[in-house]
N, C-alpha and C positions, 0 to 999 in steps of 0.2 A: 836282378832288374826286371822289367815288365814292359812290354809294349804299351804305350799310352792309347787310349781310347780315341783322344782329341786330335792326333795328327800323324800320317805317317811317319816312320824314322823317329818319332818322339817316345821317349821311356821313362819310366818311373822307377826310382829306386829306393829300397827299403834299407836303412841304416841303423845298426844296432850298435849303441856303444855304452860306454860305463860311465857315471856321472849322473848328477839330478838335474833338471834343467833351469834350474835356480845357481848353480855352479857358476861362476864367473868364467873358468875357461871353456866350459861348454856353450854359454851363452855367448862368449866372443866368437866360438867357431861358428855357431846356427847364424849369426849375424853377418858374419865375412860370407857364409854361402849364400843368405838372402840379398848382400848387395851385390854378388855376381849375376843378379837375375834368376836364381832358382826360389821354387816355392817350397817353402817347409812346414810341414805339418807334424807337429808331435804328437804320435798316437797314444804316449805312455810315460809317464817319469815317476817311478818306485822308489822306495827307501830300499838301501840294500839290506838283505836279511842277514841275521848273523846265527848262523848254528851251532 
């Protein structure tokens, strides 16, 4: 977490999760977070690398 520059006692959280933004489960989680009044910004969604 980092302090937000917008207001005192407001914080920004970065979350790293496994799954693609088009996956139904992850989409449901993101929609639930937004419904609770959170602002969501996806910084990237990449396919899993196979080694």
